N, C-alpha and C positions, 0 to 999 in steps of 0.2 A: 286273259283278264288280269289286270295288275292286282296284287295282294294289297299294296298300299295305295291309298288315295292320293293322287298327284296334285301339287299346288305349285304353280310357276310364279315366282316373285321377282324374276329378273326385270330390271328397270322399274320396279315398283317404288313409288315415292310417297305413298300414303302412310297411314298409321298401321304399323304391323300388328298391333294389338287387335285391330278390327278384323283382320283376315285370319289371325291365328287363334282367335277365341275358341276355347274348348268348352262345350256345354258342361255346366256343373253337374257332377255325378249325382249329387243329392238334390232332387227337385223338392217342391213344396210338399208333395205327397210323402216322400221319404222323411222330410223334416217333421211333419205332423205325426207320423208313426213313431218316430224316435221320441218326441215329446210325450206321447201317450205311454210308451214303454217306461221312460224315466219316471214319470209321475206314478205309474202303477207300482214300481219297485220302491219308490220313496214312501208311498202310503201303506203298502201291503207286505213289504219285506220278502221273506223266503217264499211265501205263498205265490206271489207274483212271479218270482224267479222260476219256480217250478212250473207254473202254468205257461209261461212264455217259452220255456225250454221245450215243453211238449209241442207248442205251436210252431216254433221255428226249427228246432233240432230233431223233432219227432222222437224225443227221449223222455222217459219217466225217470226222474232222479230219486236215488235214495239219499244218503248223506251228501251234502254239497262238497264237503271237504274230502280230498283224497287222503287215505291213511298214510302216515309217514313210512310205514314198512313197504308200501308199494313203490315209493320213490327209491328206497334203498335196494329193493329187489331188482328194479329196472336198471339201476347203475351196476349192480353186481352181475347182472346177466347180459350186459351190453356186449355185442360182438367186438373182438379185439380191434378190428379196423375202425369201427365207429368210435370206440373208446379212445383210441390214439388220436383220431381227428378231433374229438371233443377236447382232449387235453391240450392239443396243439393250438386250437382256436382259442381256448380259455387263456392260455399263456400270452398269446399275441394281443388279444383284446385287453387283458389286464395291464400289460406293459404300456399300451397306448393310453389307456385311461388314467393310469397312475401319473403319467406325464402331465395330465391336465390339472392335477391337484393345485389349488391355490392356497397360499399361506397368509397368515395374519399380516395386515398392513398397519403401520403405526407412523404418525406424524407428530412431532413435538416442535411447537413454535410459539414463542412469546407466552409461555406458561400454559398454553392450551395443548392438551394431549388428545388426539383423535385416533382411535383404533377401529379397524374393520375386522371383525371376528367372523370366521367362516363356520357355520353351524349346519349339520345335516338335518334333514327332516326326520321325524321320528318313525314314520311308517309310509312305505311306498307300495303302490299297486302296480303290478305289471299285467299287460294284456298280451297274450300270444295266440295267433290264429290256430285253429285246430280242426276238429270235425273229421273230414276225410283225409287230411294231410297232417304231417307232423313237422314242426319247425323248432327243433332243439337249438339251432343257431340263434333264433330270436330270444330264447331264454337267456343265453349267454350275453347277448347284446344289451338286454334290459337289466339283468340282475347284476352283472359285473360292475358297471358304473355306479349302481346304487351301493354295492358293498364297498367299493373304493371310496365313495363319498362318506361312508361311515353310518349309513342308515341302519337303525336298530332292527326293524322288522320289515320283511318283504313278503307280500302276498301276491300270488299269481293266479290269474283266471284264464282258463283254456276251454274252448267249446268241446263238449264230449262227442263221441261217435254215437251211432244209433243204439248202441248197447250201454250207453252211459259211461263209457270208459275214456280215459285220456291216454293218448298214444305213449307207449313205453319210451321211445326216444326222447319225447318231451319231458317225461318224468325223470329219466336218467340225467338229462342236463340240469334239471332243477335240483336234483340231489348233489350233483357235482359242485354247484356254486352255492349250496346251502340256502336255498329258498326256504323260508320258514313255513309257508302255508300254500297249498295248491287247491284250487276249487275248480270243479267241473262245470263251469258256467261260462257262456260265451255271449257274444253280441252286445247290443246296447244294454241289455239287462245286467251284464257283468260290470260294465262301466258305472251304471247307476248304483249297483250294490256296493261297489268299492267306494263311490263318492259319499253315499248317504248311510251305508251300513244296513245290515239286516240282522235277523236273529243269529245267523251263522257266520256272517262276514262283517268284521269290524271295519269301520270307515278308515280310509287312508288319507294322507296329506297330499300326495302327488300321484297321478296316474300317467303311465307312459306305455308306448307300444303301438304297433301298426294294426290296421284292421280294414274291414270293408267300409262302405259308405255309412252303414248304420253305426258302426263303432266310432268312426270319425265324427259323425253327427252327434252322438251321445257325448263325446268329449267336448264338443262345442257347447252342448247343453249344460254340462256341469262345470265348465270352466268358471272359476271364481269361487266355487264351493271347494274345489281342490285345485292344485296346480296341474297344468297340462304342458308337456314338453313341446309338442307341435301336433298338427293334424296330419298324422301319417296314415294316408289312405291307400287307395289302389296304386299299384306300381307304375312308374313312369321312366322312360328312357329316351333320350335324344342322342343320336349318333351323328357327329359332324365328320364327314368322310371326303377324301379326295381320291384321285386315281391310284394312289399308292395302296389304298385299303383293299384287303381281300374281301370279295363280296360274300363268301361263305361265312367268314367271321362276323361281318356286320349282320348278316341274316341270323346267325346263331344267337347273337347277343340280343337282337330285337325279340326273338322268340323266347329267350330265357326270361326276360322281364314280362313278356306277354302271358306266360303260363300261370301267373298268379291269379288271372281271372278277369272279370268284366270291369269296365269303367277306368281302366288304365290307359296309358299312352305309349306308343312305340313309333318314334319319328326319326326318319332319315333326313338329314340336311346336307346338301352337296351342290357344288357348282359344275357337276359333270353328269350329263344325261346318260353316259355310258355306265356310271356307277349305279344309277337308279335302275337301269335295265338289268344289269348283272345281279343286283341284290334281289330284284323281283324273281329272277330265275332261281336263285339260291333259296329264296323263301319257299317257292313251290316244291323244290326238291326236299327240303328239310321238313316241311309240313307233312309229307307223306309218312314220315316215321315218328311224328310227334305223339306222345302218349297222352298229353293233356290238350288234345285238339279242340275240345269244346271251349275250354278257358281261353286258349289262344285266339280262336276265331272270334270270341266275344270281345276281346281287347282290340284286335285289328279291325273288326267291323266298325267300331266307333272311334278308335283312337290311333289307327295305323295310317301314317301319312309319309309321303316322300315330297320334300320341299326343295325345289330348284332355285338357287340363288345366283347372284352375280359373282360372288367370291367369298373369301374367308371372313372379311369384316361383316358382310351382310349375314353370313351364316351365324356368326356369334351374336349379332343383333337379334336374329330369330330365336336362338337358344335362350338369350336373356329374357325375351318376352315370354316364352313358354315357362321359364323358370323350373326346369325339370328336377325331379328327385335324383336321377342319375344322368350325367353328361359324359359321353365318351368322345374323345378326340382321336379319331382314326385317320390321322394325316401324316405326311412325311415329317413334319416338325411340330408335333403336338404342343410342346412346351411353349412355342412362340405364341400360341393362342390363349394360354392360361391367363395372361394379364388382361385379356378382353372379357373374361368371365365375371359377370356381376351377380347373376342369380342361378344357383344350382345347389342341390343338396350335397353332392359329391362329384368330383371330376376324375376321370380315368384316362390316362394318357398312353396312347400307342397300342399296338396289336397284342401286347402281352399283359395288358392291364384291363381286362373286361370288368364290367360291373360285378360279375359273379365273385371276383376276388374280394371286393368290398363286402359282399353278402356274407362271406365265410371267414377268411383268414388274414386279410390285410391288417386287421386290428382296429381299423376305423369302424365307427358304428353304422349299422345298416338300417337303423330307425331314422328315416330322413323326412324332411318336409315335402309334402305333395300339394297338388291342386294350386300351384303358383305361390304357396306360402314360403317357398325358398327366397322370395323377395325380401322377407324379413326374419325368417326363422333358420335354424341351423340343425345339424345332426344332433341326436341325443348325446349328452355329455355329462360328466360328473357334476357340473354346476347346476344341472336340472334337478338335482337331489339336495341342493344346498341353499342356504340363505346367508346373506351378508348382514351382520348386525353391527351397527355403529355404536361405539362406546366413547363417550366424551367426558373428560376430566379437566377442571380448571382450578387453579388456586385463587386466593382472594385478590392478589395483585393483578392477575390476568382478567378477572371479572371486572375489576375497577377500570381497567384500560378499555374494555369493549362495551361497558355499560352505556355510555353516551350514544354509541352507534345503535345499540338495540332499542333504546328509548326513542331515538329519532325515527327509526323504521316503524316501530309500533304506533307512533303518533301519526305518521303518514297514512298508515293502513287503518287508522281508527280503532285500534285494538287496545282499549284502555286497560284491560286486565293484564295484557302482556306487559305493558309499561309498568304497571304496579308491581308485578312479579320482580322486575328489575329494581325498581325504586326501593322496595322494602329491604332488599339486600344492601343497597347503597346507604340507606338512611340508618339501618340497624345491623351493622356488620357483626 
């Protein structure tokens, strides 16, 4: 039996969106529960957070905030190999994001000076998955661009384990990048707490970070109350492969993104039936040794597909409709396909650039748009923590020159007070 559900699109001339539609991971039941959680936290603060943590994480919390000494102890006690990896990843991620820094823009023309000043938000909220697993890399990916942007205060929420603790690797990473506050709170309740504030958690201006369907749903619910970078939900990977691709590498990469758990997508797109057959065999072999088999099976059961197409152009059309979080081009000439990419969070070219490189050490951000939001959204970046403020200055001569145009436009739009604002300056300079 094939691990991946097969879909043959050769000679298909209909609307690809109709046949490639992926069921929305968050149904109405999930959305209703998220709204209930957000409303409870907004109205009841810490009490709701504690009650919901018992309900969903089976944990009775003491203080919501993790003491600073625990962060420092976790970093001091980090095993040498882990600490070296953290340092290396931090440096790569920092270099990449420093290159994104934007500088003030100024235009002077006809006596009018227009400046665009880049200003960081005051306080950022980071969400990092936790509970049974630790994701120190996500701490780096979310905190570093915030620091590079110049954010003054950074708060981090992480789901606790059943003992109410946050994993030491996560705390070590938080200490390394100078996160100001860490809270042992997860799920939709964490997003609501950061958006609206509670007795223990002060509200933030921006919330970033990946999570499950409940976290992504909560971010949708509070968008507009706070800034949201994207709806980074369950992990997705599309691999476009030809006969040059090693089946075991394709299979390994599909499993790597599948082990994040349910509601994700792992899709092979190829114009070779032999590739599909070989990857299926490789998946069977690798699954025998998979430690996170339950999570992988949950992903492949609903989101695992092998799509057979006519050739490279149709393959890229399929990828663009799916708009995946990660897109791997495992072909003989991957760079030739890059110009055809329209919708993807991040693209990885060739056998030596698996998506895992982006997850950890390439320097690019691994907080990426999912659920087809790559059609309009991008990877987390420095600009997600910044605002662009326009500053306008005119001298009297410049004002006199442009005044007739302003009054004409105000008259057409029927905005009498606008016109009067101009006229008073003309008549009483």
